[in-house]
C-alpha positions, 0 to 999 in steps of 0.5 A: 797758419801758426806753427809751433816754431819756438826755438828750443835747445838741442837737448829739448829737441832730442827730447821732443823726438822721443817716442815714449809710448813706444819705449816706456812700456810697463816692463821698462817702467818697473825696471826704471823704478828698480834701478832708481831705488837701487841707486838712492839705496847705494847712496844712502848705504854709503852715507851710513857706511862711509860717513857714519862708519857703521857696521855693514849690517847696521848700514844695510838695516837702516838703508832698508828702513829709509828706502821703505819710508821713501817708497811708501810716501813716493807711491802713496803721494804720486799714485794716490793723492796726485790722481785725486788732485785733478778729479775735483777743483776744491779737493785738489786745492786741499790736497795740494796744500796739505800734501807736503805736510801729509808726506812728512806725517806718512814717512814719520809714521811708517818709520816709527812702525818699522822701528817698533817691528825691529825692537820687537825682533830684538834688532838694534844698532850697538855701536856708532853715533846711532847706537840704540836709535831703534830702542830709543824711538821704539820706546815712544808712544805713537802720539809722541812720535807724531807730536807736533814738536817731533814732526816740526823738528824732523820735517827738513830731515824727512823732506830731504830723504824723500825729495830726490825721488820726488824731483826725478819724478816731477822732471820725467813727468814734465819731460813726457808732458813736453814730449806729448805736447810737441807731438800733438802740435806736430800732428796738428801741424801736419793736419793743417798742412794737409788742409792747406794743400787740399784747399789750394788744389780746390782753389786752382781747380776752380781757376782752371775752368775759367781759363779754359773756357776763355781761351777756347772762345779766343781760338774760336773767334780767330778760326771764324775769321780765318786769321793766319795767327790761328795756328801760332795761337793753337801752340801758345794755348797749348803752352798755356794749358800745359802750365796751368794743368801741370807746372802750376800744380806745384806750390812754387814755380820759377818767376821766369815760367810765371812771367812767360805765362803772363806774357803769352796770355797777354799777347793772346788776349791782345790779338782780339782788340784793335790797335787803337786800344791802349793795352800794355804790359811792362815787366821790369824783372832782372833776368838774374833773379827770375829763378826765384820761386813764386806761387803760380797764377796769383795775378791771372785772375786780375788780368783776366778780369781786366780783359773781361770787364775792361776795354768797353767804356765809351771813353778812352780804352786801356788796360796797363800791367806793371810787374816789377821785382825790387829787393826781394819784393814782387810788385804787380799792378793793373788798371783798366777802364770801366763801363759807367753802368758797370758796378764793381760788386760782382767783379770785386767780390767774385769767386775768383778774387776771393780765391786769390785772397784766400790763396795769398793768406795761405801762402803768404801770411803777413808777407803780402799787401793786396789793394783793389780799388773801384775808381770812378772810371777805372778798376785799380789792383795792386799786389806786393809780395815779400818773396824772401 
């Protein structure tokens, strides 16, 4: 399962956890807009008042004019032009290409209309470097104010004027988009984990009935023969059933418990065969590493199939299991003889094998290697799992 595991900075991690839909309500949105406009208006006012040494009323007047220009351009662009960009591919490309020049024309148009209105009211700047700026601009015609020379000459100044709010809006929208993307990725990951858990439970539910059926048959055979080992066998079966029904319901168990289960099951099955059968279980796992966790019952189907389909040929009967643990790699192999008349299609492609393959893919993606061979006189299975 692929998960969104890319490393992000602590800052981006904090952003990804913000709940924009909860906190960014319409009221908060309006407040944020007001605060941003006030902030940039104060900076513009200080520029006129401190840098250009204009009187308070003139600074306030020019600040109000510039803020209105920027607000008109901002809201027309982001709430008028931008939504239309995504409705049509062709129209979107056109609007994207003319967006910036259009913003410059809108800004200069609104600026001209404001200066014209101020001039008609007798308002002007009477001192400082911007003396008579209102009357000078109002004396122009609209065509002159929006001529190519005037637009081209003032383009950079106009862009500098409205760009700060544009940058903040773009950064905010990117941040919100990032937040929502991470949110949906997490939702998808949680859903995948839930499906994985359901699928694993379903696979083990298919496994347990097979085990119950076979172990009950073993016990029946011992009771019929009045074997004195029957009481001990009942206890062994009880331990095995407790493991498969309860302890194995967790995603991982200690290797020690899994190995104990294999030993009990192996000895239980071995009792059914005569001493001339070559049945071996070799476990080479140091005691100090047996606390390492592993998914339960991954090898059980192979061992069960070994007893079910092996030890029945006319030649040498054998079943050999080897388990090792080296450098965090769990190694398991089993080989058993086969009847020459038996085909491996129903064994190698059985539901138990398919379930094991699926569990391995879910639990240890890219961390395991499974080999199943239908040899001339035997079946061979090799499994290695990286448990780091």
